[in-house]
PyMOL Python script that loads the backbone (N, CA, C, O; Angstrom):
from pymol import cmd

cmd.read_pdbstr("""\
ATOM      1  N   MET A   1      -0.249  -0.843  -0.248  1.00  0.00           N
ATOM      2  CA  MET A   1      -0.007  -2.143   0.197  1.00  0.00           C
ATOM      3  C   MET A   1      -1.383  -2.805   0.653  1.00  0.00           C
ATOM      4  O   MET A   1      -2.148  -2.225   1.424  1.00  0.00           O
ATOM      5  N   LEU A   2      -1.631  -4.029   0.132  1.00  0.00           N
ATOM      6  CA  LEU A   2      -2.764  -4.813   0.512  1.00  0.00           C
ATOM      7  C   LEU A   2      -2.449  -5.875   1.486  1.00  0.00           C
ATOM      8  O   LEU A   2      -1.358  -6.440   1.417  1.00  0.00           O
ATOM      9  N   ILE A   3      -3.230  -6.163   2.302  1.00  0.00           N
ATOM     10  CA  ILE A   3      -2.828  -7.207   3.304  1.00  0.00           C
ATOM     11  C   ILE A   3      -4.135  -8.230   3.320  1.00  0.00           C
ATOM     12  O   ILE A   3      -5.296  -7.849   3.467  1.00  0.00           O
ATOM     13  N   LYS A   4      -3.747  -9.493   3.154  1.00  0.00           N
ATOM     14  CA  LYS A   4      -4.871 -10.525   3.130  1.00  0.00           C
ATOM     15  C   LYS A   4      -4.386 -11.681   3.879  1.00  0.00           C
ATOM     16  O   LYS A   4      -3.190 -11.814   4.138  1.00  0.00           O
ATOM     17  N   VAL A   5      -5.318 -12.554   4.249  1.00  0.00           N
ATOM     18  CA  VAL A   5      -4.931 -13.639   4.964  1.00  0.00           C
ATOM     19  C   VAL A   5      -5.481 -14.862   4.024  1.00  0.00           C
ATOM     20  O   VAL A   5      -6.586 -14.817   3.484  1.00  0.00           O
ATOM     21  N   ARG A   6      -4.635 -15.887   3.906  1.00  0.00           N
ATOM     22  CA  ARG A   6      -5.044 -17.082   3.021  1.00  0.00           C
ATOM     23  C   ARG A   6      -5.620 -17.893   4.076  1.00  0.00           C
ATOM     24  O   ARG A   6      -5.692 -17.579   5.265  1.00  0.00           O
ATOM     25  N   LYS A   7      -6.087 -19.130   3.449  1.00  0.00           N
ATOM     26  CA  LYS A   7      -6.848 -19.939   4.429  1.00  0.00           C
ATOM     27  C   LYS A   7      -5.869 -20.806   5.317  1.00  0.00           C
ATOM     28  O   LYS A   7      -6.259 -21.307   6.373  1.00  0.00           O
ATOM     29  N   ASN A   8      -4.617 -20.958   4.857  1.00  0.00           N
ATOM     30  CA  ASN A   8      -3.803 -21.647   5.717  1.00  0.00           C
ATOM     31  C   ASN A   8      -3.122 -20.847   6.839  1.00  0.00           C
ATOM     32  O   ASN A   8      -2.222 -21.316   7.535  1.00  0.00           O
ATOM     33  N   GLY A   9      -3.578 -19.700   6.952  1.00  0.00           N
ATOM     34  CA  GLY A   9      -3.243 -18.787   8.016  1.00  0.00           C
ATOM     35  C   GLY A   9      -2.026 -17.914   7.798  1.00  0.00           C
ATOM     36  O   GLY A   9      -1.578 -17.127   8.632  1.00  0.00           O
ATOM     37  N   GLU A  10      -1.540 -18.135   6.586  1.00  0.00           N
ATOM     38  CA  GLU A  10      -0.315 -17.298   6.132  1.00  0.00           C
ATOM     39  C   GLU A  10      -0.740 -15.801   5.899  1.00  0.00           C
ATOM     40  O   GLU A  10      -1.694 -15.584   5.151  1.00  0.00           O
ATOM     41  N   VAL A  11      -0.117 -14.819   6.470  1.00  0.00           N
ATOM     42  CA  VAL A  11      -0.444 -13.363   6.226  1.00  0.00           C
ATOM     43  C   VAL A  11       0.177 -12.968   4.868  1.00  0.00           C
ATOM     44  O   VAL A  11       1.367 -13.241   4.707  1.00  0.00           O
ATOM     45  N   VAL A  12      -0.425 -12.423   3.984  1.00  0.00           N
ATOM     46  CA  VAL A  12       0.256 -12.002   2.739  1.00  0.00           C
ATOM     47  C   VAL A  12       0.025 -10.482   2.485  1.00  0.00           C
ATOM     48  O   VAL A  12      -1.052  -9.902   2.353  1.00  0.00           O
ATOM     49  N   PHE A  13       1.401  -9.927   2.445  1.00  0.00           N
ATOM     50  CA  PHE A  13       1.501  -8.422   2.050  1.00  0.00           C
ATOM     51  C   PHE A  13       1.592  -8.266   0.636  1.00  0.00           C
ATOM     52  O   PHE A  13       2.466  -8.908   0.054  1.00  0.00           O
ATOM     53  N   GLN A  14       0.838  -7.522  -0.010  1.00  0.00           N
ATOM     54  CA  GLN A  14       0.984  -7.237  -1.404  1.00  0.00           C
ATOM     55  C   GLN A  14       1.414  -5.871  -1.589  1.00  0.00           C
ATOM     56  O   GLN A  14       0.619  -4.940  -1.459  1.00  0.00           O
ATOM     57  N   ILE A  15       2.744  -5.685  -1.912  1.00  0.00           N
ATOM     58  CA  ILE A  15       3.368  -4.400  -2.034  1.00  0.00           C
ATOM     59  C   ILE A  15       3.108  -3.873  -3.385  1.00  0.00           C
ATOM     60  O   ILE A  15       3.522  -4.559  -4.320  1.00  0.00           O
ATOM     61  N   LYS A  16       2.461  -2.716  -3.662  1.00  0.00           N
ATOM     62  CA  LYS A  16       2.109  -2.200  -4.931  1.00  0.00           C
ATOM     63  C   LYS A  16       2.864  -0.972  -5.212  1.00  0.00           C
ATOM     64  O   LYS A  16       3.188  -0.179  -4.328  1.00  0.00           O
ATOM     65  N   ASN A  17       3.175  -0.809  -6.627  1.00  0.00           N
ATOM     66  CA  ASN A  17       3.779   0.449  -7.129  1.00  0.00           C
ATOM     67  C   ASN A  17       5.253   0.627  -6.723  1.00  0.00           C
ATOM     68  O   ASN A  17       6.156   0.068  -7.347  1.00  0.00           O
ATOM     69  N   HIS A  18       5.445   1.328  -5.785  1.00  0.00           N
ATOM     70  CA  HIS A  18       6.920   1.831  -5.395  1.00  0.00           C
ATOM     71  C   HIS A  18       7.287   1.450  -4.066  1.00  0.00           C
ATOM     72  O   HIS A  18       6.465   1.597  -3.162  1.00  0.00           O
ATOM     73  N   LEU A  19       8.477   0.955  -3.826  1.00  0.00           N
ATOM     74  CA  LEU A  19       9.041   0.418  -2.619  1.00  0.00           C
ATOM     75  C   LEU A  19      10.320   1.420  -2.291  1.00  0.00           C
ATOM     76  O   LEU A  19      11.399   1.395  -2.883  1.00  0.00           O
ATOM     77  N   ASP A  20       9.985   2.221  -1.317  1.00  0.00           N
ATOM     78  CA  ASP A  20      11.104   3.160  -0.764  1.00  0.00           C
ATOM     79  C   ASP A  20      11.205   3.229   0.786  1.00  0.00           C
ATOM     80  O   ASP A  20      10.606   2.355   1.414  1.00  0.00           O
ATOM     81  N   GLY A  21      11.825   4.075   1.395  1.00  0.00           N
ATOM     82  CA  GLY A  21      11.982   4.188   2.713  1.00  0.00           C
ATOM     83  C   GLY A  21      10.583   4.205   3.451  1.00  0.00           C
ATOM     84  O   GLY A  21      10.260   3.392   4.316  1.00  0.00           O
ATOM     85  N   SER A  22       9.726   5.339   2.945  1.00  0.00           N
ATOM     86  CA  SER A  22       8.431   5.634   3.610  1.00  0.00           C
ATOM     87  C   SER A  22       7.553   4.329   3.588  1.00  0.00           C
ATOM     88  O   SER A  22       7.017   3.908   4.613  1.00  0.00           O
ATOM     89  N   THR A  23       7.432   3.709   2.361  1.00  0.00           N
ATOM     90  CA  THR A  23       6.739   2.606   2.281  1.00  0.00           C
ATOM     91  C   THR A  23       7.214   1.455   3.142  1.00  0.00           C
ATOM     92  O   THR A  23       6.370   0.763   3.712  1.00  0.00           O
ATOM     93  N   VAL A  24       8.507   1.200   3.278  1.00  0.00           N
ATOM     94  CA  VAL A  24       9.056   0.198   4.283  1.00  0.00           C
ATOM     95  C   VAL A  24       8.638   0.515   5.613  1.00  0.00           C
ATOM     96  O   VAL A  24       8.264  -0.370   6.384  1.00  0.00           O
ATOM     97  N   ARG A  25       8.683   1.897   5.976  1.00  0.00           N
ATOM     98  CA  ARG A  25       8.357   2.161   7.429  1.00  0.00           C
ATOM     99  C   ARG A  25       6.961   1.617   7.733  1.00  0.00           C
ATOM    100  O   ARG A  25       6.812   0.871   8.701  1.00  0.00           O
ATOM    101  N   SER A  26       5.897   1.966   6.925  1.00  0.00           N
ATOM    102  CA  SER A  26       4.672   1.628   7.117  1.00  0.00           C
ATOM    103  C   SER A  26       4.560  -0.019   7.075  1.00  0.00           C
ATOM    104  O   SER A  26       3.921  -0.667   7.903  1.00  0.00           O
ATOM    105  N   MET A  27       5.192  -0.504   6.120  1.00  0.00           N
ATOM    106  CA  MET A  27       5.243  -1.813   6.023  1.00  0.00           C
ATOM    107  C   MET A  27       5.627  -2.445   7.349  1.00  0.00           C
ATOM    108  O   MET A  27       4.830  -3.201   7.906  1.00  0.00           O
ATOM    109  N   LYS A  28       6.775  -2.179   7.863  1.00  0.00           N
ATOM    110  CA  LYS A  28       7.382  -2.673   9.035  1.00  0.00           C
ATOM    111  C   LYS A  28       6.317  -2.491  10.182  1.00  0.00           C
ATOM    112  O   LYS A  28       6.191  -3.384  11.019  1.00  0.00           O
ATOM    113  N   MET A  29       5.578  -1.396  10.233  1.00  0.00           N
ATOM    114  CA  MET A  29       4.683  -1.272  11.426  1.00  0.00           C
ATOM    115  C   MET A  29       3.480  -2.389  11.309  1.00  0.00           C
ATOM    116  O   MET A  29       3.002  -2.886  12.329  1.00  0.00           O
ATOM    117  N   TYR A  30       3.035  -2.740  10.020  1.00  0.00           N
ATOM    118  CA  TYR A  30       2.132  -3.871   9.780  1.00  0.00           C
ATOM    119  C   TYR A  30       2.749  -5.127  10.015  1.00  0.00           C
ATOM    120  O   TYR A  30       2.095  -6.073  10.455  1.00  0.00           O
ATOM    121  N   LEU A  31       3.930  -5.206   9.762  1.00  0.00           N
ATOM    122  CA  LEU A  31       4.487  -6.656   9.877  1.00  0.00           C
ATOM    123  C   LEU A  31       4.822  -6.739  11.453  1.00  0.00           C
ATOM    124  O   LEU A  31       4.635  -7.829  11.994  1.00  0.00           O
ATOM    125  N   ASP A  32       5.271  -5.740  12.174  1.00  0.00           N
ATOM    126  CA  ASP A  32       5.479  -5.842  13.541  1.00  0.00           C
ATOM    127  C   ASP A  32       4.028  -6.217  14.228  1.00  0.00           C
ATOM    128  O   ASP A  32       4.016  -7.009  15.170  1.00  0.00           O
ATOM    129  N   TYR A  33       2.903  -5.681  13.776  1.00  0.00           N
ATOM    130  CA  TYR A  33       1.633  -5.893  14.264  1.00  0.00           C
ATOM    131  C   TYR A  33       1.327  -7.314  14.128  1.00  0.00           C
ATOM    132  O   TYR A  33       1.061  -7.988  15.123  1.00  0.00           O
ATOM    133  N   ALA A  34       1.352  -7.862  12.812  1.00  0.00           N
ATOM    134  CA  ALA A  34       1.095  -9.330  12.538  1.00  0.00           C
ATOM    135  C   ALA A  34       1.905 -10.280  13.560  1.00  0.00           C
ATOM    136  O   ALA A  34       1.419 -11.215  14.197  1.00  0.00           O
ATOM    137  N   ILE A  35       3.211  -9.850  13.577  1.00  0.00           N
ATOM    138  CA  ILE A  35       4.014 -10.826  14.421  1.00  0.00           C
ATOM    139  C   ILE A  35       3.677 -10.685  15.903  1.00  0.00           C
ATOM    140  O   ILE A  35       3.730 -11.682  16.623  1.00  0.00           O
ATOM    141  N   ASP A  36       3.285  -9.328  16.456  1.00  0.00           N
ATOM    142  CA  ASP A  36       2.696  -9.188  17.781  1.00  0.00           C
ATOM    143  C   ASP A  36       1.494 -10.109  17.945  1.00  0.00           C
ATOM    144  O   ASP A  36       1.322 -10.654  19.035  1.00  0.00           O
ATOM    145  N   LEU A  37       0.726 -10.299  17.028  1.00  0.00           N
ATOM    146  CA  LEU A  37      -0.606 -11.042  16.998  1.00  0.00           C
ATOM    147  C   LEU A  37      -0.228 -12.514  17.015  1.00  0.00           C
ATOM    148  O   LEU A  37      -1.068 -13.370  17.291  1.00  0.00           O
ATOM    149  N   GLY A  38       0.994 -12.803  16.729  1.00  0.00           N
ATOM    150  CA  GLY A  38       1.320 -14.465  16.817  1.00  0.00           C
ATOM    151  C   GLY A  38       1.619 -15.031  15.475  1.00  0.00           C
ATOM    152  O   GLY A  38       1.969 -16.206  15.369  1.00  0.00           O
ATOM    153  N   GLU A  39       1.476 -14.121  14.282  1.00  0.00           N
ATOM    154  CA  GLU A  39       1.605 -14.831  12.961  1.00  0.00           C
ATOM    155  C   GLU A  39       3.109 -15.439  13.016  1.00  0.00           C
ATOM    156  O   GLU A  39       4.089 -14.949  13.578  1.00  0.00           O
ATOM    157  N   LYS A  40       3.027 -16.502  12.363  1.00  0.00           N
ATOM    158  CA  LYS A  40       4.400 -17.261  12.232  1.00  0.00           C
ATOM    159  C   LYS A  40       4.774 -17.456  10.714  1.00  0.00           C
ATOM    160  O   LYS A  40       5.903 -17.817  10.382  1.00  0.00           O
ATOM    161  N   LYS A  41       3.828 -17.215   9.863  1.00  0.00           N
ATOM    162  CA  LYS A  41       4.205 -17.397   8.410  1.00  0.00           C
ATOM    163  C   LYS A  41       3.648 -16.118   7.576  1.00  0.00           C
ATOM    164  O   LYS A  41       2.455 -15.816   7.539  1.00  0.00           O
ATOM    165  N   ILE A  42       4.623 -15.454   6.953  1.00  0.00           N
ATOM    166  CA  ILE A  42       4.488 -14.117   6.370  1.00  0.00           C
ATOM    167  C   ILE A  42       4.891 -14.343   4.977  1.00  0.00           C
ATOM    168  O   ILE A  42       5.892 -15.035   4.789  1.00  0.00           O
ATOM    169  N   LEU A  43       4.225 -13.834   3.925  1.00  0.00           N
ATOM    170  CA  LEU A  43       4.549 -13.837   2.653  1.00  0.00           C
ATOM    171  C   LEU A  43       4.615 -12.476   2.019  1.00  0.00           C
ATOM    172  O   LEU A  43       3.587 -11.799   2.046  1.00  0.00           O
ATOM    173  N   LEU A  44       5.624 -12.023   1.490  1.00  0.00           N
ATOM    174  CA  LEU A  44       5.565 -10.725   0.891  1.00  0.00           C
ATOM    175  C   LEU A  44       5.506 -10.765  -0.618  1.00  0.00           C
ATOM    176  O   LEU A  44       6.387 -11.338  -1.258  1.00  0.00           O
ATOM    177  N   ASP A  45       4.551 -10.207  -1.157  1.00  0.00           N
ATOM    178  CA  ASP A  45       4.375 -10.393  -2.831  1.00  0.00           C
ATOM    179  C   ASP A  45       4.775  -9.106  -3.430  1.00  0.00           C
ATOM    180  O   ASP A  45       4.245  -8.017  -3.209  1.00  0.00           O
ATOM    181  N   PHE A  46       5.792  -9.358  -4.232  1.00  0.00           N
ATOM    182  CA  PHE A  46       6.397  -8.045  -4.943  1.00  0.00           C
ATOM    183  C   PHE A  46       5.966  -8.170  -6.436  1.00  0.00           C
ATOM    184  O   PHE A  46       6.713  -7.643  -7.261  1.00  0.00           O
ATOM    185  N   SER A  47       4.979  -8.730  -6.823  1.00  0.00           N
ATOM    186  CA  SER A  47       4.649  -8.969  -8.238  1.00  0.00           C
ATOM    187  C   SER A  47       4.083  -7.487  -8.673  1.00  0.00           C
ATOM    188  O   SER A  47       4.202  -7.139  -9.848  1.00  0.00           O
ATOM    189  N   ARG A  48       3.517  -6.694  -7.787  1.00  0.00           N
ATOM    190  CA  ARG A  48       2.950  -5.456  -8.352  1.00  0.00           C
ATOM    191  C   ARG A  48       3.974  -4.244  -8.047  1.00  0.00           C
ATOM    192  O   ARG A  48       3.559  -3.085  -8.032  1.00  0.00           O
ATOM    193  N   VAL A  49       5.194  -4.528  -7.828  1.00  0.00           N
ATOM    194  CA  VAL A  49       6.121  -3.416  -7.413  1.00  0.00           C
ATOM    195  C   VAL A  49       6.710  -3.184  -8.926  1.00  0.00           C
ATOM    196  O   VAL A  49       7.151  -4.044  -9.688  1.00  0.00           O
ATOM    197  N   LYS A  50       6.587  -1.746  -9.142  1.00  0.00           N
ATOM    198  CA  LYS A  50       6.905  -1.256 -10.488  1.00  0.00           C
ATOM    199  C   LYS A  50       8.352  -0.679 -10.503  1.00  0.00           C
ATOM    200  O   LYS A  50       9.047  -0.739 -11.518  1.00  0.00           O
ATOM    201  N   ASN A  51       8.766  -0.134  -9.376  1.00  0.00           N
ATOM    202  CA  ASN A  51      10.301   0.309  -9.117  1.00  0.00           C
ATOM    203  C   ASN A  51      10.442   0.354  -7.603  1.00  0.00           C
ATOM    204  O   ASN A  51       9.513   0.374  -6.797  1.00  0.00           O
ATOM    205  N   PHE A  52      11.758   0.366  -7.337  1.00  0.00           N
ATOM    206  CA  PHE A  52      12.154   0.440  -5.782  1.00  0.00           C
ATOM    207  C   PHE A  52      13.451   1.134  -5.849  1.00  0.00           C
ATOM    208  O   PHE A  52      14.210   1.271  -6.809  1.00  0.00           O
ATOM    209  N   GLU A  53      13.568   1.612  -4.427  1.00  0.00           N
ATOM    210  CA  GLU A  53      14.960   2.359  -4.101  1.00  0.00           C
ATOM    211  C   GLU A  53      15.652   1.215  -3.249  1.00  0.00           C
ATOM    212  O   GLU A  53      15.049   0.518  -2.434  1.00  0.00           O
ATOM    213  N   TYR A  54      17.021   1.118  -3.554  1.00  0.00           N
ATOM    214  CA  TYR A  54      17.893   0.124  -3.136  1.00  0.00           C
ATOM    215  C   TYR A  54      17.793   0.273  -1.483  1.00  0.00           C
ATOM    216  O   TYR A  54      17.724  -0.690  -0.720  1.00  0.00           O
ATOM    217  N   SER A  55      17.798   1.628  -1.092  1.00  0.00           N
ATOM    218  CA  SER A  55      17.866   1.704   0.327  1.00  0.00           C
ATOM    219  C   SER A  55      16.664   1.173   0.896  1.00  0.00           C
ATOM    220  O   SER A  55      16.725   0.370   1.827  1.00  0.00           O
ATOM    221  N   GLY A  56      15.427   1.611   0.345  1.00  0.00           N
ATOM    222  CA  GLY A  56      14.247   1.048   0.978  1.00  0.00           C
ATOM    223  C   GLY A  56      14.304  -0.547   1.246  1.00  0.00           C
ATOM    224  O   GLY A  56      14.024  -1.109   2.306  1.00  0.00           O
ATOM    225  N   MET A  57      14.776  -1.208  -0.089  1.00  0.00           N
ATOM    226  CA  MET A  57      14.958  -2.718   0.034  1.00  0.00           C
ATOM    227  C   MET A  57      15.934  -3.005   1.215  1.00  0.00           C
ATOM    228  O   MET A  57      15.611  -3.900   1.996  1.00  0.00           O
ATOM    229  N   ALA A  58      17.012  -2.377   1.401  1.00  0.00           N
ATOM    230  CA  ALA A  58      17.936  -2.747   2.388  1.00  0.00           C
ATOM    231  C   ALA A  58      17.329  -2.533   3.708  1.00  0.00           C
ATOM    232  O   ALA A  58      17.669  -3.295   4.613  1.00  0.00           O
ATOM    233  N   ILE A  59      16.475  -1.600   3.943  1.00  0.00           N
ATOM    234  CA  ILE A  59      15.855  -1.400   5.329  1.00  0.00           C
ATOM    235  C   ILE A  59      15.019  -2.587   5.597  1.00  0.00           C
ATOM    236  O   ILE A  59      15.141  -3.250   6.627  1.00  0.00           O
ATOM    237  N   LEU A  60      14.012  -2.900   4.491  1.00  0.00           N
ATOM    238  CA  LEU A  60      13.210  -4.102   4.595  1.00  0.00           C
ATOM    239  C   LEU A  60      13.827  -5.317   4.885  1.00  0.00           C
ATOM    240  O   LEU A  60      13.379  -5.993   5.811  1.00  0.00           O
ATOM    241  N   ILE A  61      14.966  -5.772   4.115  1.00  0.00           N
ATOM    242  CA  ILE A  61      15.650  -7.007   4.318  1.00  0.00           C
ATOM    243  C   ILE A  61      16.321  -6.973   5.629  1.00  0.00           C
ATOM    244  O   ILE A  61      16.347  -8.019   6.279  1.00  0.00           O
ATOM    245  N   ASP A  62      16.837  -5.964   6.076  1.00  0.00           N
ATOM    246  CA  ASP A  62      17.336  -5.864   7.396  1.00  0.00           C
ATOM    247  C   ASP A  62      16.430  -6.311   8.346  1.00  0.00           C
ATOM    248  O   ASP A  62      16.747  -7.284   9.030  1.00  0.00           O
ATOM    249  N   SER A  63      15.377  -5.779   8.504  1.00  0.00           N
ATOM    250  CA  SER A  63      14.064  -5.893   9.332  1.00  0.00           C
ATOM    251  C   SER A  63      13.735  -7.461   9.201  1.00  0.00           C
ATOM    252  O   SER A  63      13.621  -8.115  10.239  1.00  0.00           O
ATOM    253  N   LEU A  64      13.605  -7.988   8.134  1.00  0.00           N
ATOM    254  CA  LEU A  64      13.116  -9.387   7.857  1.00  0.00           C
ATOM    255  C   LEU A  64      14.166 -10.394   8.298  1.00  0.00           C
ATOM    256  O   LEU A  64      13.834 -11.494   8.741  1.00  0.00           O
ATOM    257  N   LEU A  65      15.496  -9.997   8.171  1.00  0.00           N
ATOM    258  CA  LEU A  65      16.471 -10.941   8.689  1.00  0.00           C
ATOM    259  C   LEU A  65      16.456 -10.981  10.266  1.00  0.00           C
ATOM    260  O   LEU A  65      16.631 -12.032  10.883  1.00  0.00           O
ATOM    261  N   HIS A  66      16.234  -9.761  10.877  1.00  0.00           N
ATOM    262  CA  HIS A  66      16.118  -9.638  12.211  1.00  0.00           C
ATOM    263  C   HIS A  66      14.856 -10.531  12.733  1.00  0.00           C
ATOM    264  O   HIS A  66      14.924 -11.296  13.695  1.00  0.00           O
ATOM    265  N   CYS A  67      13.825 -10.331  12.028  1.00  0.00           N
ATOM    266  CA  CYS A  67      12.618 -11.210  12.464  1.00  0.00           C
ATOM    267  C   CYS A  67      12.671 -12.597  12.342  1.00  0.00           C
ATOM    268  O   CYS A  67      12.132 -13.343  13.158  1.00  0.00           O
ATOM    269  N   ASN A  68      13.427 -13.069  11.154  1.00  0.00           N
ATOM    270  CA  ASN A  68      13.742 -14.404  11.019  1.00  0.00           C
ATOM    271  C   ASN A  68      14.467 -15.036  12.204  1.00  0.00           C
ATOM    272  O   ASN A  68      14.142 -16.070  12.788  1.00  0.00           O
ATOM    273  N   LYS A  69      15.517 -14.228  12.464  1.00  0.00           N
ATOM    274  CA  LYS A  69      16.649 -14.809  13.388  1.00  0.00           C
ATOM    275  C   LYS A  69      15.997 -14.706  14.867  1.00  0.00           C
ATOM    276  O   LYS A  69      16.028 -15.696  15.598  1.00  0.00           O
ATOM    277  N   SER A  70      15.409 -13.501  15.295  1.00  0.00           N
ATOM    278  CA  SER A  70      15.156 -13.235  16.670  1.00  0.00           C
ATOM    279  C   SER A  70      13.747 -14.070  17.086  1.00  0.00           C
ATOM    280  O   SER A  70      13.583 -14.723  18.116  1.00  0.00           O
ATOM    281  N   ARG A  71      12.813 -13.871  16.031  1.00  0.00           N
ATOM    282  CA  ARG A  71      11.459 -14.363  16.505  1.00  0.00           C
ATOM    283  C   ARG A  71      11.173 -15.620  15.805  1.00  0.00           C
ATOM    284  O   ARG A  71      10.043 -16.068  15.998  1.00  0.00           O
ATOM    285  N   LYS A  72      11.837 -16.190  15.145  1.00  0.00           N
ATOM    286  CA  LYS A  72      11.581 -17.597  14.343  1.00  0.00           C
ATOM    287  C   LYS A  72      10.491 -17.387  13.369  1.00  0.00           C
ATOM    288  O   LYS A  72       9.714 -18.333  13.240  1.00  0.00           O
ATOM    289  N   ILE A  73      10.289 -16.359  12.679  1.00  0.00           N
ATOM    290  CA  ILE A  73       9.106 -16.240  11.771  1.00  0.00           C
ATOM    291  C   ILE A  73       9.563 -16.828  10.404  1.00  0.00           C
ATOM    292  O   ILE A  73      10.730 -16.742  10.021  1.00  0.00           O
ATOM    293  N   ASP A  74       8.682 -17.365   9.770  1.00  0.00           N
ATOM    294  CA  ASP A  74       8.871 -17.920   8.511  1.00  0.00           C
ATOM    295  C   ASP A  74       8.525 -16.820   7.430  1.00  0.00           C
ATOM    296  O   ASP A  74       7.329 -16.556   7.307  1.00  0.00           O
ATOM    297  N   ILE A  75       9.328 -16.221   6.720  1.00  0.00           N
ATOM    298  CA  ILE A  75       9.023 -15.128   5.878  1.00  0.00           C
ATOM    299  C   ILE A  75       9.453 -15.501   4.537  1.00  0.00           C
ATOM    300  O   ILE A  75      10.631 -15.759   4.291  1.00  0.00           O
ATOM    301  N   GLY A  76       8.403 -15.540   3.549  1.00  0.00           N
ATOM    302  CA  GLY A  76       8.666 -15.886   2.203  1.00  0.00           C
ATOM    303  C   GLY A  76       8.675 -14.681   1.152  1.00  0.00           C
ATOM    304  O   GLY A  76       8.019 -13.689   1.470  1.00  0.00           O
ATOM    305  N   LEU A  77       9.204 -14.673   0.201  1.00  0.00           N
ATOM    306  CA  LEU A  77       9.084 -13.472  -0.945  1.00  0.00           C
ATOM    307  C   LEU A  77       8.717 -14.210  -2.260  1.00  0.00           C
ATOM    308  O   LEU A  77       9.182 -15.287  -2.634  1.00  0.00           O
ATOM    309  N   GLN A  78       7.884 -13.510  -2.835  1.00  0.00           N
ATOM    310  CA  GLN A  78       7.344 -13.944  -4.356  1.00  0.00           C
ATOM    311  C   GLN A  78       7.298 -12.836  -5.164  1.00  0.00           C
ATOM    312  O   GLN A  78       7.293 -11.683  -4.734  1.00  0.00           O
ATOM    313  N   GLY A  79       7.258 -13.204  -6.528  1.00  0.00           N
ATOM    314  CA  GLY A  79       6.988 -12.136  -7.597  1.00  0.00           C
ATOM    315  C   GLY A  79       8.051 -11.004  -7.611  1.00  0.00           C
ATOM    316  O   GLY A  79       7.808  -9.838  -7.921  1.00  0.00           O
ATOM    317  N   LEU A  80       9.232 -11.483  -7.245  1.00  0.00           N
ATOM    318  CA  LEU A  80      10.558 -10.485  -7.515  1.00  0.00           C
ATOM    319  C   LEU A  80      10.834 -10.299  -8.872  1.00  0.00           C
ATOM    320  O   LEU A  80      10.886 -11.303  -9.584  1.00  0.00           O
ATOM    321  N   SER A  81      11.020  -9.201  -9.354  1.00  0.00           N
ATOM    322  CA  SER A  81      11.514  -8.748 -10.721  1.00  0.00           C
ATOM    323  C   SER A  81      13.039  -9.109 -10.573  1.00  0.00           C
ATOM    324  O   SER A  81      13.528  -9.320  -9.463  1.00  0.00           O
ATOM    325  N   GLY A  82      13.768  -9.170 -11.730  1.00  0.00           N
ATOM    326  CA  GLY A  82      15.163  -9.513 -11.821  1.00  0.00           C
ATOM    327  C   GLY A  82      15.887  -8.601 -10.818  1.00  0.00           C
ATOM    328  O   GLY A  82      16.610  -9.065  -9.936  1.00  0.00           O
ATOM    329  N   GLU A  83      15.653  -7.194 -10.996  1.00  0.00           N
ATOM    330  CA  GLU A  83      16.374  -6.283 -10.150  1.00  0.00           C
ATOM    331  C   GLU A  83      16.166  -6.358  -8.702  1.00  0.00           C
ATOM    332  O   GLU A  83      17.103  -6.110  -7.944  1.00  0.00           O
ATOM    333  N   CYS A  84      14.829  -6.732  -8.192  1.00  0.00           N
ATOM    334  CA  CYS A  84      14.652  -6.839  -6.814  1.00  0.00           C
ATOM    335  C   CYS A  84      15.283  -8.195  -6.420  1.00  0.00           C
ATOM    336  O   CYS A  84      15.804  -8.292  -5.309  1.00  0.00           O
ATOM    337  N   LEU A  85      15.265  -9.223  -7.249  1.00  0.00           N
ATOM    338  CA  LEU A  85      15.969 -10.465  -6.735  1.00  0.00           C
ATOM    339  C   LEU A  85      17.403 -10.378  -6.569  1.00  0.00           C
ATOM    340  O   LEU A  85      18.050 -11.067  -5.780  1.00  0.00           O
ATOM    341  N   GLU A  86      17.897  -9.450  -7.393  1.00  0.00           N
ATOM    342  CA  GLU A  86      19.444  -9.217  -7.307  1.00  0.00           C
ATOM    343  C   GLU A  86      19.753  -8.415  -6.112  1.00  0.00           C
ATOM    344  O   GLU A  86      20.767  -8.662  -5.459  1.00  0.00           O
ATOM    345  N   ALA A  87      18.885  -7.403  -5.760  1.00  0.00           N
ATOM    346  CA  ALA A  87      19.140  -6.716  -4.697  1.00  0.00           C
ATOM    347  C   ALA A  87      18.824  -7.585  -3.426  1.00  0.00           C
ATOM    348  O   ALA A  87      19.604  -7.520  -2.476  1.00  0.00           O
ATOM    349  N   VAL A  88      17.808  -8.329  -3.369  1.00  0.00           N
ATOM    350  CA  VAL A  88      17.557  -9.274  -2.061  1.00  0.00           C
ATOM    351  C   VAL A  88      18.759 -10.167  -1.864  1.00  0.00           C
ATOM    352  O   VAL A  88      19.238 -10.344  -0.744  1.00  0.00           O
ATOM    353  N   ALA A  89      19.255 -10.738  -2.974  1.00  0.00           N
ATOM    354  CA  ALA A  89      20.460 -11.561  -2.769  1.00  0.00           C
ATOM    355  C   ALA A  89      21.625 -11.024  -2.421  1.00  0.00           C
ATOM    356  O   ALA A  89      22.404 -11.669  -1.720  1.00  0.00           O
ATOM    357  N   ASN A  90      21.936  -9.698  -2.880  1.00  0.00           N
ATOM    358  CA  ASN A  90      23.173  -8.983  -2.440  1.00  0.00           C
ATOM    359  C   ASN A  90      22.858  -8.483  -1.071  1.00  0.00           C
ATOM    360  O   ASN A  90      23.851  -8.154  -0.421  1.00  0.00           O
ATOM    361  N   LEU A  91      21.679  -8.350  -0.476  1.00  0.00           N
ATOM    362  CA  LEU A  91      21.597  -8.083   1.037  1.00  0.00           C
ATOM    363  C   LEU A  91      21.556  -9.151   1.982  1.00  0.00           C
ATOM    364  O   LEU A  91      21.378  -9.034   3.195  1.00  0.00           O
ATOM    365  N   GLY A  92      21.774 -10.439   1.184  1.00  0.00           N
ATOM    366  CA  GLY A  92      21.830 -11.554   2.290  1.00  0.00           C
ATOM    367  C   GLY A  92      20.656 -12.232   2.535  1.00  0.00           C
ATOM    368  O   GLY A  92      20.747 -13.098   3.405  1.00  0.00           O
ATOM    369  N   PHE A  93      19.415 -12.064   1.935  1.00  0.00           N
ATOM    370  CA  PHE A  93      18.317 -12.781   2.236  1.00  0.00           C
ATOM    371  C   PHE A  93      18.036 -14.085   1.521  1.00  0.00           C
ATOM    372  O   PHE A  93      17.031 -14.738   1.800  1.00  0.00           O
TER     373      PHE A  93
END
""", "prot")
cmd.dss("prot")
cmd.show_as("cartoon", "prot")
cmd.util.cbc("prot")
cmd.orient("prot")
């Protein structure tokens, strides 16, 4: 996973290769750290995800929904494949 900051202050997490439970756990740690630092705009870029596990996506979306609701963080998703997009929609994001 690559983390970079755009000029407008939005934190971008670029997920690479495989998304599963262990990837999501480390991602959640970085997300929590960014949020604790006061970041209010976060973008997750899935354009380099080659495959994913539905359970990992479910954990991630549950965490994102919680952050959106409780901490009022603006979280965006981009680069979702058809399968990822369908999973995200089914999970309520």
